[in-house]
PDB file of N, CA, C and O in Angstrom:
ATOM      1  N   MET A   1     154.112 139.644 -98.978  1.00  0.00           N
ATOM      2  CA  MET A   1     155.441 139.518 -99.543  1.00  0.00           C
ATOM      3  C   MET A   1     155.983 140.936 -99.767  1.00  0.00           C
ATOM      4  O   MET A   1     155.268 141.813-100.252  1.00  0.00           O
ATOM      5  N   SER A   2     157.223 141.143 -99.416  1.00  0.00           N
ATOM      6  CA  SER A   2     157.811 142.476 -99.523  1.00  0.00           C
ATOM      7  C   SER A   2     158.249 142.780-100.957  1.00  0.00           C
ATOM      8  O   SER A   2     158.392 141.885-101.789  1.00  0.00           O
ATOM      9  N   GLU A   3     158.452 144.055-101.211  1.00  0.00           N
ATOM     10  CA  GLU A   3     158.937 144.485-102.524  1.00  0.00           C
ATOM     11  C   GLU A   3     160.284 143.847-102.837  1.00  0.00           C
ATOM     12  O   GLU A   3     160.530 143.433-103.969  1.00  0.00           O
ATOM     13  N   ALA A   4     161.157 143.766-101.834  1.00  0.00           N
ATOM     14  CA  ALA A   4     162.482 143.166-102.038  1.00  0.00           C
ATOM     15  C   ALA A   4     162.370 141.692-102.411  1.00  0.00           C
ATOM     16  O   ALA A   4     163.129 141.208-103.251  1.00  0.00           O
ATOM     17  N   GLU A   5     161.428 140.969-101.792  1.00  0.00           N
ATOM     18  CA  GLU A   5     161.236 139.555-102.107  1.00  0.00           C
ATOM     19  C   GLU A   5     160.701 139.378-103.531  1.00  0.00           C
ATOM     20  O   GLU A   5     161.110 138.466-104.250  1.00  0.00           O
ATOM     21  N   ILE A   6     159.789 140.255-103.923  1.00  0.00           N
ATOM     22  CA  ILE A   6     159.261 140.185-105.290  1.00  0.00           C
ATOM     23  C   ILE A   6     160.361 140.496-106.286  1.00  0.00           C
ATOM     24  O   ILE A   6     160.502 139.797-107.290  1.00  0.00           O
ATOM     25  N   LEU A   7     161.139 141.530-106.027  1.00  0.00           N
ATOM     26  CA  LEU A   7     162.239 141.900-106.918  1.00  0.00           C
ATOM     27  C   LEU A   7     163.254 140.768-107.019  1.00  0.00           C
ATOM     28  O   LEU A   7     163.761 140.490-108.106  1.00  0.00           O
ATOM     29  N   ALA A   8     163.555 140.115-105.910  1.00  0.00           N
ATOM     30  CA  ALA A   8     164.478 138.976-105.929  1.00  0.00           C
ATOM     31  C   ALA A   8     163.910 137.831-106.764  1.00  0.00           C
ATOM     32  O   ALA A   8     164.641 137.178-107.508  1.00  0.00           O
ATOM     33  N   GLY A   9     162.616 137.592-106.641  1.00  0.00           N
ATOM     34  CA  GLY A   9     161.973 136.554-107.452  1.00  0.00           C
ATOM     35  C   GLY A   9     162.027 136.882-108.931  1.00  0.00           C
ATOM     36  O   GLY A   9     162.283 136.007-109.758  1.00  0.00           O
ATOM     37  N   LEU A  10     161.783 138.152-109.269  1.00  0.00           N
ATOM     38  CA  LEU A  10     161.867 138.577-110.664  1.00  0.00           C
ATOM     39  C   LEU A  10     163.287 138.470-111.196  1.00  0.00           C
ATOM     40  O   LEU A  10     163.499 138.096-112.350  1.00  0.00           O
ATOM     41  N   GLU A  11     164.251 138.796-110.358  1.00  0.00           N
ATOM     42  CA  GLU A  11     165.654 138.683-110.766  1.00  0.00           C
ATOM     43  C   GLU A  11     166.007 137.222-111.030  1.00  0.00           C
ATOM     44  O   GLU A  11     166.730 136.925-111.981  1.00  0.00           O
ATOM     45  N   ALA A  12     165.512 136.316-110.209  1.00  0.00           N
ATOM     46  CA  ALA A  12     165.758 134.884-110.420  1.00  0.00           C
ATOM     47  C   ALA A  12     165.136 134.420-111.740  1.00  0.00           C
ATOM     48  O   ALA A  12     165.755 133.666-112.491  1.00  0.00           O
ATOM     49  N   ILE A  13     163.915 134.873-112.016  1.00  0.00           N
ATOM     50  CA  ILE A  13     163.272 134.529-113.289  1.00  0.00           C
ATOM     51  C   ILE A  13     164.104 135.062-114.450  1.00  0.00           C
ATOM     52  O   ILE A  13     164.336 134.351-115.427  1.00  0.00           O
ATOM     53  N   ALA A  14     164.550 136.305-114.346  1.00  0.00           N
ATOM     54  CA  ALA A  14     165.336 136.914-115.428  1.00  0.00           C
ATOM     55  C   ALA A  14     166.624 136.137-115.684  1.00  0.00           C
ATOM     56  O   ALA A  14     167.022 135.957-116.835  1.00  0.00           O
ATOM     57  N   ARG A  15     167.271 135.678-114.624  1.00  0.00           N
ATOM     58  CA  ARG A  15     168.505 134.903-114.784  1.00  0.00           C
ATOM     59  C   ARG A  15     168.232 133.514-115.349  1.00  0.00           C
ATOM     60  O   ARG A  15     168.891 133.078-116.293  1.00  0.00           O
ATOM     61  N   GLU A  16     167.250 132.822-114.763  1.00  0.00           N
ATOM     62  CA  GLU A  16     166.988 131.426-115.122  1.00  0.00           C
ATOM     63  C   GLU A  16     166.321 131.258-116.481  1.00  0.00           C
ATOM     64  O   GLU A  16     166.655 130.332-117.219  1.00  0.00           O
ATOM     65  N   ARG A  17     165.392 132.130-116.819  1.00  0.00           N
ATOM     66  CA  ARG A  17     164.575 131.934-118.021  1.00  0.00           C
ATOM     67  C   ARG A  17     164.861 132.912-119.152  1.00  0.00           C
ATOM     68  O   ARG A  17     164.555 132.629-120.310  1.00  0.00           O
ATOM     69  N   LEU A  18     165.451 134.071-118.822  1.00  0.00           N
ATOM     70  CA  LEU A  18     165.627 135.108-119.843  1.00  0.00           C
ATOM     71  C   LEU A  18     167.087 135.442-120.109  1.00  0.00           C
ATOM     72  O   LEU A  18     167.388 136.345-120.889  1.00  0.00           O
ATOM     73  N   GLU A  19     167.995 134.716-119.462  1.00  0.00           N
ATOM     74  CA  GLU A  19     169.431 134.886-119.660  1.00  0.00           C
ATOM     75  C   GLU A  19     169.900 136.305-119.384  1.00  0.00           C
ATOM     76  O   GLU A  19     170.777 136.824-120.075  1.00  0.00           O
ATOM     77  N   PHE A  20     169.309 136.932-118.368  1.00  0.00           N
ATOM     78  CA  PHE A  20     169.706 138.279-117.955  1.00  0.00           C
ATOM     79  C   PHE A  20     170.715 138.136-116.835  1.00  0.00           C
ATOM     80  O   PHE A  20     170.467 137.423-115.863  1.00  0.00           O
ATOM     81  N   ALA A  21     171.858 138.809-116.960  1.00  0.00           N
ATOM     82  CA  ALA A  21     172.945 138.601-116.011  1.00  0.00           C
ATOM     83  C   ALA A  21     173.055 139.671-114.933  1.00  0.00           C
ATOM     84  O   ALA A  21     173.610 139.398-113.868  1.00  0.00           O
ATOM     85  N   GLY A  22     172.557 140.860-115.167  1.00  0.00           N
ATOM     86  CA  GLY A  22     172.766 141.951-114.220  1.00  0.00           C
ATOM     87  C   GLY A  22     171.701 142.024-113.141  1.00  0.00           C
ATOM     88  O   GLY A  22     170.719 141.283-113.170  1.00  0.00           O
ATOM     89  N   PRO A  23     171.905 142.924-112.192  1.00  0.00           N
ATOM     90  CA  PRO A  23     170.884 143.140-111.171  1.00  0.00           C
ATOM     91  C   PRO A  23     169.702 143.908-111.775  1.00  0.00           C
ATOM     92  O   PRO A  23     169.886 144.745-112.659  1.00  0.00           O
ATOM     93  N   LEU A  24     168.517 143.624-111.302  1.00  0.00           N
ATOM     94  CA  LEU A  24     167.333 144.337-111.784  1.00  0.00           C
ATOM     95  C   LEU A  24     167.133 145.606-110.972  1.00  0.00           C
ATOM     96  O   LEU A  24     167.258 145.603-109.747  1.00  0.00           O
ATOM     97  N   ARG A  25     166.825 146.677-111.666  1.00  0.00           N
ATOM     98  CA  ARG A  25     166.487 147.945-111.021  1.00  0.00           C
ATOM     99  C   ARG A  25     165.016 148.223-111.283  1.00  0.00           C
ATOM    100  O   ARG A  25     164.482 147.825-112.318  1.00  0.00           O
ATOM    101  N   ARG A  26     164.366 148.895-110.363  1.00  0.00           N
ATOM    102  CA  ARG A  26     162.944 149.233-110.530  1.00  0.00           C
ATOM    103  C   ARG A  26     162.694 150.041-111.792  1.00  0.00           C
ATOM    104  O   ARG A  26     161.650 149.893-112.426  1.00  0.00           O
ATOM    105  N   ASP A  27     163.640 150.891-112.161  1.00  0.00           N
ATOM    106  CA  ASP A  27     163.416 151.765-113.321  1.00  0.00           C
ATOM    107  C   ASP A  27     163.859 151.139-114.646  1.00  0.00           C
ATOM    108  O   ASP A  27     163.781 151.788-115.690  1.00  0.00           O
ATOM    109  N   ALA A  28     164.319 149.894-114.615  1.00  0.00           N
ATOM    110  CA  ALA A  28     164.766 149.229-115.842  1.00  0.00           C
ATOM    111  C   ALA A  28     163.581 148.982-116.771  1.00  0.00           C
ATOM    112  O   ALA A  28     162.558 148.443-116.350  1.00  0.00           O
ATOM    113  N   ASN A  29     163.723 149.376-118.028  1.00  0.00           N
ATOM    114  CA  ASN A  29     162.696 149.165-119.040  1.00  0.00           C
ATOM    115  C   ASN A  29     162.783 147.721-119.527  1.00  0.00           C
ATOM    116  O   ASN A  29     163.853 147.254-119.918  1.00  0.00           O
ATOM    117  N   LEU A  30     161.657 147.022-119.500  1.00  0.00           N
ATOM    118  CA  LEU A  30     161.659 145.596-119.853  1.00  0.00           C
ATOM    119  C   LEU A  30     162.084 145.348-121.293  1.00  0.00           C
ATOM    120  O   LEU A  30     162.819 144.399-121.565  1.00  0.00           O
ATOM    121  N   ILE A  31     161.640 146.174-122.202  1.00  0.00           N
ATOM    122  CA  ILE A  31     161.943 145.947-123.613  1.00  0.00           C
ATOM    123  C   ILE A  31     163.337 146.447-123.973  1.00  0.00           C
ATOM    124  O   ILE A  31     164.105 145.737-124.622  1.00  0.00           O
ATOM    125  N   GLU A  32     163.663 147.655-123.558  1.00  0.00           N
ATOM    126  CA  GLU A  32     164.944 148.249-123.957  1.00  0.00           C
ATOM    127  C   GLU A  32     166.129 147.680-123.190  1.00  0.00           C
ATOM    128  O   GLU A  32     167.126 147.283-123.793  1.00  0.00           O
ATOM    129  N   GLU A  33     166.027 147.638-121.864  1.00  0.00           N
ATOM    130  CA  GLU A  33     167.176 147.221-121.066  1.00  0.00           C
ATOM    131  C   GLU A  33     167.288 145.712-120.894  1.00  0.00           C
ATOM    132  O   GLU A  33     168.391 145.165-120.871  1.00  0.00           O
ATOM    133  N   LEU A  34     166.149 145.041-120.773  1.00  0.00           N
ATOM    134  CA  LEU A  34     166.194 143.588-120.635  1.00  0.00           C
ATOM    135  C   LEU A  34     166.107 142.891-121.981  1.00  0.00           C
ATOM    136  O   LEU A  34     166.214 141.669-122.073  1.00  0.00           O
ATOM    137  N   ARG A  35     165.911 143.693-123.029  1.00  0.00           N
ATOM    138  CA  ARG A  35     165.854 143.190-124.411  1.00  0.00           C
ATOM    139  C   ARG A  35     164.818 142.077-124.576  1.00  0.00           C
ATOM    140  O   ARG A  35     165.108 141.012-125.121  1.00  0.00           O
ATOM    141  N   LEU A  36     163.612 142.350-124.095  1.00  0.00           N
ATOM    142  CA  LEU A  36     162.558 141.352-124.188  1.00  0.00           C
ATOM    143  C   LEU A  36     161.713 141.588-125.425  1.00  0.00           C
ATOM    144  O   LEU A  36     161.123 142.655-125.592  1.00  0.00           O
ATOM    145  N   ASP A  37     161.659 140.592-126.288  1.00  0.00           N
ATOM    146  CA  ASP A  37     160.752 140.639-127.429  1.00  0.00           C
ATOM    147  C   ASP A  37     159.425 140.028-126.986  1.00  0.00           C
ATOM    148  O   ASP A  37     159.262 139.699-125.811  1.00  0.00           O
ATOM    149  N   SER A  38     158.483 139.873-127.904  1.00  0.00           N
ATOM    150  CA  SER A  38     157.151 139.398-127.523  1.00  0.00           C
ATOM    151  C   SER A  38     157.188 137.993-126.911  1.00  0.00           C
ATOM    152  O   SER A  38     156.449 137.721-125.965  1.00  0.00           O
ATOM    153  N   LEU A  39     158.015 137.118-127.422  1.00  0.00           N
ATOM    154  CA  LEU A  39     158.097 135.764-126.874  1.00  0.00           C
ATOM    155  C   LEU A  39     158.701 135.779-125.470  1.00  0.00           C
ATOM    156  O   LEU A  39     158.221 135.082-124.576  1.00  0.00           O
ATOM    157  N   ARG A  40     159.730 136.559-125.286  1.00  0.00           N
ATOM    158  CA  ARG A  40     160.365 136.637-123.968  1.00  0.00           C
ATOM    159  C   ARG A  40     159.457 137.339-122.957  1.00  0.00           C
ATOM    160  O   ARG A  40     159.485 137.006-121.772  1.00  0.00           O
ATOM    161  N   LEU A  41     158.646 138.312-123.411  1.00  0.00           N
ATOM    162  CA  LEU A  41     157.671 138.946-122.523  1.00  0.00           C
ATOM    163  C   LEU A  41     156.621 137.924-122.083  1.00  0.00           C
ATOM    164  O   LEU A  41     156.209 137.913-120.922  1.00  0.00           O
ATOM    165  N   LEU A  42     156.194 137.076-123.001  1.00  0.00           N
ATOM    166  CA  LEU A  42     155.241 136.027-122.665  1.00  0.00           C
ATOM    167  C   LEU A  42     155.852 135.050-121.660  1.00  0.00           C
ATOM    168  O   LEU A  42     155.195 134.638-120.704  1.00  0.00           O
ATOM    169  N   THR A  43     157.101 134.688-121.885  1.00  0.00           N
ATOM    170  CA  THR A  43     157.806 133.812-120.949  1.00  0.00           C
ATOM    171  C   THR A  43     157.850 134.442-119.567  1.00  0.00           C
ATOM    172  O   THR A  43     157.604 133.773-118.563  1.00  0.00           O
ATOM    173  N   LEU A  44     158.165 135.730-119.520  1.00  0.00           N
ATOM    174  CA  LEU A  44     158.210 136.445-118.238  1.00  0.00           C
ATOM    175  C   LEU A  44     156.847 136.403-117.561  1.00  0.00           C
ATOM    176  O   LEU A  44     156.759 136.117-116.367  1.00  0.00           O
ATOM    177  N   ALA A  45     155.788 136.684-118.303  1.00  0.00           N
ATOM    178  CA  ALA A  45     154.444 136.695-117.722  1.00  0.00           C
ATOM    179  C   ALA A  45     154.081 135.325-117.146  1.00  0.00           C
ATOM    180  O   ALA A  45     153.556 135.236-116.036  1.00  0.00           O
ATOM    181  N   VAL A  46     154.357 134.273-117.890  1.00  0.00           N
ATOM    182  CA  VAL A  46     154.041 132.913-117.429  1.00  0.00           C
ATOM    183  C   VAL A  46     154.856 132.567-116.181  1.00  0.00           C
ATOM    184  O   VAL A  46     154.323 132.011-115.222  1.00  0.00           O
ATOM    185  N   GLU A  47     156.122 132.891-116.199  1.00  0.00           N
ATOM    186  CA  GLU A  47     156.978 132.589-115.048  1.00  0.00           C
ATOM    187  C   GLU A  47     156.561 133.384-113.813  1.00  0.00           C
ATOM    188  O   GLU A  47     156.612 132.865-112.698  1.00  0.00           O
ATOM    189  N   VAL A  48     156.152 134.632-114.002  1.00  0.00           N
ATOM    190  CA  VAL A  48     155.670 135.447-112.875  1.00  0.00           C
ATOM    191  C   VAL A  48     154.408 134.822-112.292  1.00  0.00           C
ATOM    192  O   VAL A  48     154.269 134.712-111.074  1.00  0.00           O
ATOM    193  N   GLU A  49     153.489 134.414-113.163  1.00  0.00           N
ATOM    194  CA  GLU A  49     152.261 133.771-112.683  1.00  0.00           C
ATOM    195  C   GLU A  49     152.575 132.495-111.906  1.00  0.00           C
ATOM    196  O   GLU A  49     151.979 132.243-110.858  1.00  0.00           O
ATOM    197  N   ASN A  50     153.500 131.697-112.412  1.00  0.00           N
ATOM    198  CA  ASN A  50     153.858 130.446-111.746  1.00  0.00           C
ATOM    199  C   ASN A  50     154.560 130.677-110.414  1.00  0.00           C
ATOM    200  O   ASN A  50     154.222 130.043-109.414  1.00  0.00           O
ATOM    201  N   ARG A  51     155.523 131.571-110.397  1.00  0.00           N
ATOM    202  CA  ARG A  51     156.321 131.789-109.185  1.00  0.00           C
ATOM    203  C   ARG A  51     155.509 132.430-108.072  1.00  0.00           C
ATOM    204  O   ARG A  51     155.620 132.034-106.912  1.00  0.00           O
ATOM    205  N   PHE A  52     154.690 133.420-108.422  1.00  0.00           N
ATOM    206  CA  PHE A  52     153.964 134.175-107.403  1.00  0.00           C
ATOM    207  C   PHE A  52     152.512 133.728-107.227  1.00  0.00           C
ATOM    208  O   PHE A  52     151.804 134.240-106.359  1.00  0.00           O
ATOM    209  N   ARG A  53     152.072 132.777-108.047  1.00  0.00           N
ATOM    210  CA  ARG A  53     150.704 132.246-107.965  1.00  0.00           C
ATOM    211  C   ARG A  53     149.665 133.351-108.107  1.00  0.00           C
ATOM    212  O   ARG A  53     148.719 133.446-107.324  1.00  0.00           O
ATOM    213  N   VAL A  54     149.866 134.186-109.131  1.00  0.00           N
ATOM    214  CA  VAL A  54     148.919 135.250-109.460  1.00  0.00           C
ATOM    215  C   VAL A  54     148.514 135.105-110.916  1.00  0.00           C
ATOM    216  O   VAL A  54     149.165 134.399-111.687  1.00  0.00           O
ATOM    217  N   ARG A  55     147.442 135.774-111.281  1.00  0.00           N
ATOM    218  CA  ARG A  55     146.970 135.763-112.671  1.00  0.00           C
ATOM    219  C   ARG A  55     147.079 137.176-113.212  1.00  0.00           C
ATOM    220  O   ARG A  55     146.501 138.109-112.655  1.00  0.00           O
ATOM    221  N   LEU A  56     147.831 137.335-114.312  1.00  0.00           N
ATOM    222  CA  LEU A  56     147.994 138.632-114.952  1.00  0.00           C
ATOM    223  C   LEU A  56     147.049 138.710-116.150  1.00  0.00           C
ATOM    224  O   LEU A  56     147.111 137.881-117.057  1.00  0.00           O
ATOM    225  N   ALA A  57     146.187 139.701-116.142  1.00  0.00           N
ATOM    226  CA  ALA A  57     145.261 139.893-117.254  1.00  0.00           C
ATOM    227  C   ALA A  57     145.999 140.586-118.400  1.00  0.00           C
ATOM    228  O   ALA A  57     146.910 141.378-118.158  1.00  0.00           O
ATOM    229  N   PRO A  58     145.615 140.294-119.640  1.00  0.00           N
ATOM    230  CA  PRO A  58     146.286 140.907-120.794  1.00  0.00           C
ATOM    231  C   PRO A  58     146.328 142.437-120.735  1.00  0.00           C
ATOM    232  O   PRO A  58     147.336 143.041-121.102  1.00  0.00           O
ATOM    233  N   GLU A  59     145.246 143.063-120.277  1.00  0.00           N
ATOM    234  CA  GLU A  59     145.250 144.526-120.197  1.00  0.00           C
ATOM    235  C   GLU A  59     146.217 145.035-119.128  1.00  0.00           C
ATOM    236  O   GLU A  59     146.751 146.137-119.252  1.00  0.00           O
ATOM    237  N   GLU A  60     146.443 144.247-118.088  1.00  0.00           N
ATOM    238  CA  GLU A  60     147.427 144.620-117.068  1.00  0.00           C
ATOM    239  C   GLU A  60     148.842 144.469-117.619  1.00  0.00           C
ATOM    240  O   GLU A  60     149.703 145.317-117.382  1.00  0.00           O
ATOM    241  N   GLU A  61     149.073 143.394-118.350  1.00  0.00           N
ATOM    242  CA  GLU A  61     150.391 143.150-118.927  1.00  0.00           C
ATOM    243  C   GLU A  61     150.792 144.279-119.867  1.00  0.00           C
ATOM    244  O   GLU A  61     151.960 144.666-119.914  1.00  0.00           O
ATOM    245  N   GLY A  62     149.822 144.813-120.621  1.00  0.00           N
ATOM    246  CA  GLY A  62     150.102 145.877-121.566  1.00  0.00           C
ATOM    247  C   GLY A  62     150.538 147.175-120.910  1.00  0.00           C
ATOM    248  O   GLY A  62     151.171 148.012-121.553  1.00  0.00           O
ATOM    249  N   ALA A  63     150.207 147.352-119.634  1.00  0.00           N
ATOM    250  CA  ALA A  63     150.555 148.573-118.916  1.00  0.00           C
ATOM    251  C   ALA A  63     151.926 148.488-118.238  1.00  0.00           C
ATOM    252  O   ALA A  63     152.386 149.466-117.650  1.00  0.00           O
ATOM    253  N   ILE A  64     152.572 147.338-118.316  1.00  0.00           N
ATOM    254  CA  ILE A  64     153.870 147.159-117.659  1.00  0.00           C
ATOM    255  C   ILE A  64     154.978 147.631-118.593  1.00  0.00           C
ATOM    256  O   ILE A  64     155.136 147.118-119.701  1.00  0.00           O
ATOM    257  N   VAL A  65     155.740 148.615-118.126  1.00  0.00           N
ATOM    258  CA  VAL A  65     156.848 149.140-118.911  1.00  0.00           C
ATOM    259  C   VAL A  65     158.181 148.874-118.217  1.00  0.00           C
ATOM    260  O   VAL A  65     159.172 148.527-118.860  1.00  0.00           O
ATOM    261  N   THR A  66     158.189 149.040-116.902  1.00  0.00           N
ATOM    262  CA  THR A  66     159.426 148.888-116.141  1.00  0.00           C
ATOM    263  C   THR A  66     159.326 147.723-115.157  1.00  0.00           C
ATOM    264  O   THR A  66     158.248 147.182-114.911  1.00  0.00           O
ATOM    265  N   VAL A  67     160.461 147.361-114.614  1.00  0.00           N
ATOM    266  CA  VAL A  67     160.496 146.336-113.569  1.00  0.00           C
ATOM    267  C   VAL A  67     159.647 146.797-112.386  1.00  0.00           C
ATOM    268  O   VAL A  67     158.945 145.989-111.778  1.00  0.00           O
ATOM    269  N   GLY A  68     159.704 148.080-112.058  1.00  0.00           N
ATOM    270  CA  GLY A  68     158.909 148.624-110.953  1.00  0.00           C
ATOM    271  C   GLY A  68     157.418 148.457-111.187  1.00  0.00           C
ATOM    272  O   GLY A  68     156.670 148.147-110.261  1.00  0.00           O
ATOM    273  N   ASP A  69     156.981 148.665-112.441  1.00  0.00           N
ATOM    274  CA  ASP A  69     155.568 148.445-112.768  1.00  0.00           C
ATOM    275  C   ASP A  69     155.174 147.001-112.471  1.00  0.00           C
ATOM    276  O   ASP A  69     154.101 146.744-111.926  1.00  0.00           O
ATOM    277  N   LEU A  70     156.036 146.071-112.827  1.00  0.00           N
ATOM    278  CA  LEU A  70     155.755 144.651-112.606  1.00  0.00           C
ATOM    279  C   LEU A  70     155.754 144.322-111.119  1.00  0.00           C
ATOM    280  O   LEU A  70     154.893 143.576-110.653  1.00  0.00           O
ATOM    281  N   VAL A  71     156.702 144.867-110.373  1.00  0.00           N
ATOM    282  CA  VAL A  71     156.739 144.655-108.923  1.00  0.00           C
ATOM    283  C   VAL A  71     155.441 145.158-108.296  1.00  0.00           C
ATOM    284  O   VAL A  71     154.834 144.465-107.479  1.00  0.00           O
ATOM    285  N   ASP A  72     155.014 146.363-108.677  1.00  0.00           N
ATOM    286  CA  ASP A  72     153.796 146.943-108.114  1.00  0.00           C
ATOM    287  C   ASP A  72     152.571 146.098-108.453  1.00  0.00           C
ATOM    288  O   ASP A  72     151.700 145.902-107.606  1.00  0.00           O
ATOM    289  N   LEU A  73     152.498 145.602-109.675  1.00  0.00           N
ATOM    290  CA  LEU A  73     151.367 144.771-110.086  1.00  0.00           C
ATOM    291  C   LEU A  73     151.338 143.466-109.298  1.00  0.00           C
ATOM    292  O   LEU A  73     150.278 143.047-108.832  1.00  0.00           O
ATOM    293  N   VAL A  74     152.483 142.828-109.147  1.00  0.00           N
ATOM    294  CA  VAL A  74     152.538 141.575-108.384  1.00  0.00           C
ATOM    295  C   VAL A  74     152.140 141.839-106.935  1.00  0.00           C
ATOM    296  O   VAL A  74     151.395 141.048-106.356  1.00  0.00           O
ATOM    297  N   ARG A  75     152.612 142.920-106.341  1.00  0.00           N
ATOM    298  CA  ARG A  75     152.232 143.249-104.953  1.00  0.00           C
ATOM    299  C   ARG A  75     150.727 143.443-104.834  1.00  0.00           C
ATOM    300  O   ARG A  75     150.106 142.964-103.885  1.00  0.00           O
ATOM    301  N   ARG A  76     150.143 144.146-105.800  1.00  0.00           N
ATOM    302  CA  ARG A  76     148.707 144.391-105.798  1.00  0.00           C
ATOM    303  C   ARG A  76     147.947 143.066-105.916  1.00  0.00           C
ATOM    304  O   ARG A  76     146.975 142.837-105.197  1.00  0.00           O
ATOM    305  N   LYS A  77     148.393 142.203-106.821  1.00  0.00           N
ATOM    306  CA  LYS A  77     147.742 140.906-107.022  1.00  0.00           C
ATOM    307  C   LYS A  77     147.849 140.037-105.761  1.00  0.00           C
ATOM    308  O   LYS A  77     146.881 139.384-105.371  1.00  0.00           O
ATOM    309  N   LEU A  78     149.009 140.033-105.137  1.00  0.00           N
ATOM    310  CA  LEU A  78     149.190 139.246-103.919  1.00  0.00           C
ATOM    311  C   LEU A  78     148.305 139.784-102.802  1.00  0.00           C
ATOM    312  O   LEU A  78     147.738 139.005-102.036  1.00  0.00           O
ATOM    313  N   ALA A  79     148.179 141.097-102.699  1.00  0.00           N
ATOM    314  CA  ALA A  79     147.316 141.694-101.683  1.00  0.00           C
ATOM    315  C   ALA A  79     145.865 141.312-101.910  1.00  0.00           C
ATOM    316  O   ALA A  79     145.124 141.083-100.954  1.00  0.00           O
ATOM    317  N   GLU A  80     145.450 141.240-103.182  1.00  0.00           N
ATOM    318  CA  GLU A  80     144.072 140.848-103.513  1.00  0.00           C
ATOM    319  C   GLU A  80     143.797 139.410-103.073  1.00  0.00           C
ATOM    320  O   GLU A  80     142.714 139.105-102.574  1.00  0.00           O
ATOM    321  N   THR A  81     144.776 138.534-103.257  1.00  0.00           N
ATOM    322  CA  THR A  81     144.562 137.126-102.900  1.00  0.00           C
ATOM    323  C   THR A  81     144.597 136.927-101.387  1.00  0.00           C
ATOM    324  O   THR A  81     144.009 135.977-100.871  1.00  0.00           O
ATOM    325  N   GLU A  82     145.284 137.820-100.677  1.00  0.00           N
ATOM    326  CA  GLU A  82     145.381 137.696 -99.218  1.00  0.00           C
ATOM    327  C   GLU A  82     144.231 138.392 -98.504  1.00  0.00           C
ATOM    328  O   GLU A  82     143.960 138.100 -97.339  1.00  0.00           O
ATOM    329  N   ALA A  83     143.558 139.301 -99.181  1.00  0.00           N
ATOM    330  CA  ALA A  83     142.470 140.056 -98.558  1.00  0.00           C
ATOM    331  C   ALA A  83     141.283 139.136 -98.294  1.00  0.00           C
ATOM    332  O   ALA A  83     140.946 138.295 -99.127  1.00  0.00           O
ATOM    333  N   PRO A  84     140.653 139.297 -97.136  1.00  0.00           N
ATOM    334  CA  PRO A  84     139.475 138.465 -96.851  1.00  0.00           C
ATOM    335  C   PRO A  84     138.320 138.831 -97.767  1.00  0.00           C
ATOM    336  O   PRO A  84     138.128 140.000 -98.099  1.00  0.00           O
ATOM    337  N   SER A  85     137.561 137.838 -98.171  1.00  0.00           N
ATOM    338  CA  SER A  85     136.434 138.062 -99.075  1.00  0.00           C
ATOM    339  C   SER A  85     135.209 138.547 -98.362  1.00  0.00           C
ATOM    340  O   SER A  85     134.178 138.780 -98.993  1.00  0.00           O
TER     341      SER A  85
END
């Protein structure tokens, strides 16, 4: 899955579940610019797991500051699931 597809998926989640109206930028801060409190961050994490069929570990979630961080993490997780065992 491409970065653009992941970003589009995240933008859809932000619109549908978090009432975010603007376009998402990679450098957008999740807490400051998207105004996500702890409950909304949890909602985002659950929706990301559901939409992309990945599992986000709590320690990984804590390292996410920007939309770009989340895009990179989802790409990494998707690559792990696609890699042959």
